[in-house]
N, C-alpha and C positions, 0 to 999 in steps of 0.2 A: 872558566871561572868568571870571565868578563860577561858572558851571556847570562849566567846565573844572577849576577849583580843587576843586569839590565831587567831581567824578569822580575827580580825582587823589588827593584825601584818602581817598575811599571805597576806591579800589584799594589804597593803602598800608595802610589798616586791615585789609582782607581778607587781604592778603599776610602782614602781621604776625600776624593771628589764626590763619591756617592754618599759618603757620610754627611758632608756639607749640604748636598742636595736634599737629603732627607730631613736635615735640621732647619731648613728654610721655613717651613710652616710653623715650627715651634718658635723660632726666633721672631717671625712675624706676629705670632700670638702675644709674646712677651712685649714686643714693641707696641703693639696695638692697645695693650692694656694701659699704656701711659698716654694714649692719643686723646685729644679733645674730640668731640663728636663731629665737628665740621672738617676734620682732617681725614675722615673715612671716605669722603666723596672727592678727594683730590685725585687728579689724573695727571701724570701716572701715580699709582699708589706708592706710598713710602713704607719702607720696612722699619726704619728708625724714625720716631716722631720728631717733627720739626719744632713743636712746642710741647715738650713733655709735661704732664700734670699728674698729680696723685688723686685728683677728684674722683676718678673711677673707683678706686679702692676705698675712699672715704664714703662714697654713696653706697658701696657694697655693704658696709657695716651699718650705715645710718638708715638707708631705705629698705634693705633686704634682711636685716637682723642676722647677718652672717656670723656675728659673734655667738649668738645662740646656737646656730647650726654647728659652729666650731666646737662649742662646749659639749654638745650631744655626740659629736664624732669622736672627740677625745675620750669621753666616757666609754664609748664602744671599743675604742682602741685599747684602753686600760683593761677592760673586762676580757678582751680577746687575749691579752697577755696572760691573764689568769687561766684562760682555757689552754694556753700554750703549756703551762706546767701540768695541767690535767692530762694533756696528750703525752707529755713526757712520763708521767707516772704510770699511765696505762701501757705505754710502750715498754717501760721497765718491768711491769708485771708480766707481760706477754714474753719478754725476753728471758727473764731470770727466775720465774716462779712456775711451779707445777700445780695445776688445779684441774679438776674434772672438766672436760670439754674445752680445754684451752685452745687447741688447734681448730676445732669446729667454730668456736666463737670468733677466733681471729679471721678465719676465712669468710665468715658471715659479715664481719666488718669490712673486709676488703671488697666484698660483693656490692656494698653500698656505694663504692666509688664508680660503679658502672651505671648508677641511676642518676639521671640529670636532676639537679636541684629543683627545677621547675616542677618536676613530677611530685615531689614530696611537700611542696608548698601548701597544698590544700589540706592534707592530713595534719601537717605541723600546725597550720592555722587553727584547725579544729581542736587540737590538743591545747594550744595556747589559750584559746577561747574558753575551753572547759576549766582551765586553771584560773580564769579571770585575769589574764595578763594582757589582753588586747589593749592597745593604746597606753602601754606602759614601757618604760626603758628596759625592765626585766624581760618583757616579751620579745623585745628587739634583740637583746643580747643572748638569751639562753640557747636558742637553737644553733648558734654558731660557736658555742664554747669549745666543743670538741669536734674533730674531723678524722675521717678514716685515713687520709693521706698522712697527717701528722703522726698518728699512732703508728702507722706502718713505717715511716721514716725513722722514728725514734727506736722502734722495736728492731729493725734491721741493724742499726748502728750499735745498739746496746747488746745485741746477741754476740757480738764480736769481743766484748770485754771479758777477759778471763774470769771465770767463776772463782778461781783460787784467790784472786785479789779480794773478792768480797768475803770469802771464808776467813782470810787472814784478819780482815777488819772485824768480823764477828767474834773471832777468838780474842781480839783485843778489847772486846766488850762494847763495840759500837752497835747501836740500834739500827733498824732498817732506815728510819728517816735520816739519821746521821750519815749512813752509807750513801744514801741517794743524793743528799745535798752536798756533802763534802768529798765524796769519792766519784760518784757517777757523773754529776753535773759538770765538773771541770773537764772531764774527758769528752763529753758530748757537746762542747761548746760550738763546734762547726755546724752541728745540726740545729742547735738553738739559734745560731745566726740565720741559717736558711729559713727556718720556720718563723723566726721573728720578723724577718723582712716580708715574707708572704702574708703573715698574720696582719702586719701593719698595713700593707697595701689593700688586702681584702677588707679590713675594717674601715680604712680611710675612704675607700670607694663604695662603701655599702650603700645601695640605692633601692633595689627592688623590694627586699624584705621590710626595711623601715617604711617604705611607701605604702606597703600592704597593711602592716600592723598598726601604723600610727594614724589616727584621725586628727590629732591635734598638731598644729603647725609647730608648737613648742618642742616637739620630739623629732622634728625633721633633721636629717643629717646634711652635710655640705653638698653631697651629690644630689639629694632631693631639692635643696635650695637652689643649686645651679640650674636644675631643670625648670624651676619656676621663672627663671630669667627669660625663658623662651616665650612666655605668655605675656605678662603685663609689660615687660621691658624688652620686647622683641626688636624694637627699633633702636635700642640703646646698645650699639655694637661694642663700645668701649667698656660698658658694664659687664657684658657677657665675656669679653676677653680677659677682664680683670678677675672674674669668677673662675674661668678656666685656668688661668695662671696660678691663682691661689690654690687650686686643687692639685695641679700637676707638679709645681716647683718643689714642695716638700718631699714627694715621692722620689724625684730625681736626686735631690740632695741625700736622702737616706740611702738610696741605692748606690750612689757614688761612693759613699763612705764604706759601705759593707759589701760591695760586689766581690771583693777578694774572698771574703768568708763564704759568700753564696756559692761561688764556683768551687771552692775548696770542699764545702760541705757536700755538694752534689757529686763531685768526683770521688770523695772518700766513700760516700754511701753507695755509689755505683760499684766501686771496686770491692767493697766488702760483700 
């Protein structure tokens, strides 16, 4: 028993030690975002700033128009959540309805998961160009509204819901939309949590497609704006650290609040 306690204590110590070691670059980034520029040349380097300042964040919004990039990113995030409901509806259709070619169509959707996104960018761009949506917010948002993984996850979970439950609702006079929103959605909350976080992270970090489709800087996202710091402001280390912190911190906060639901959703989906 004593040996097991020692092993457990040693394991906890190692996990905590390596966890702190891995967090040092992140802590240094946060601290550096509040450093004045002259503190970056101090030897030995400091993790916590000696003279903290908010000037880096102020310059981020004044000089780099990060408020505009933030607005564009939030628009993409909100539209992606609309796509989340489209994925849920598609998964519901594949799980609970019968129609010609259902299985073949579902397998075709799954096959798209094996194709790297970079391969489909050129044909997607040509389609968006034909639609006249190049250099528009609609052109940035449309290709990512639905995804094969989201449809698969919702379909797998919803297929375990007893059909008798839906039949009972239909006998009580409930329509299909009412069944979906009032009966199905509360049951699949764990999957919505998983997909919601993944959708948020993907939309918040959207970089390559907005960079390709948008020629106007007024349509750039936060990730694209952050990449611009490497050019004109390459020597402004504090500005770059402030931009990186502004990108990373919201994701960590959201993940911290919802990680329980994420693990639960993945566990239940895998078991089902």
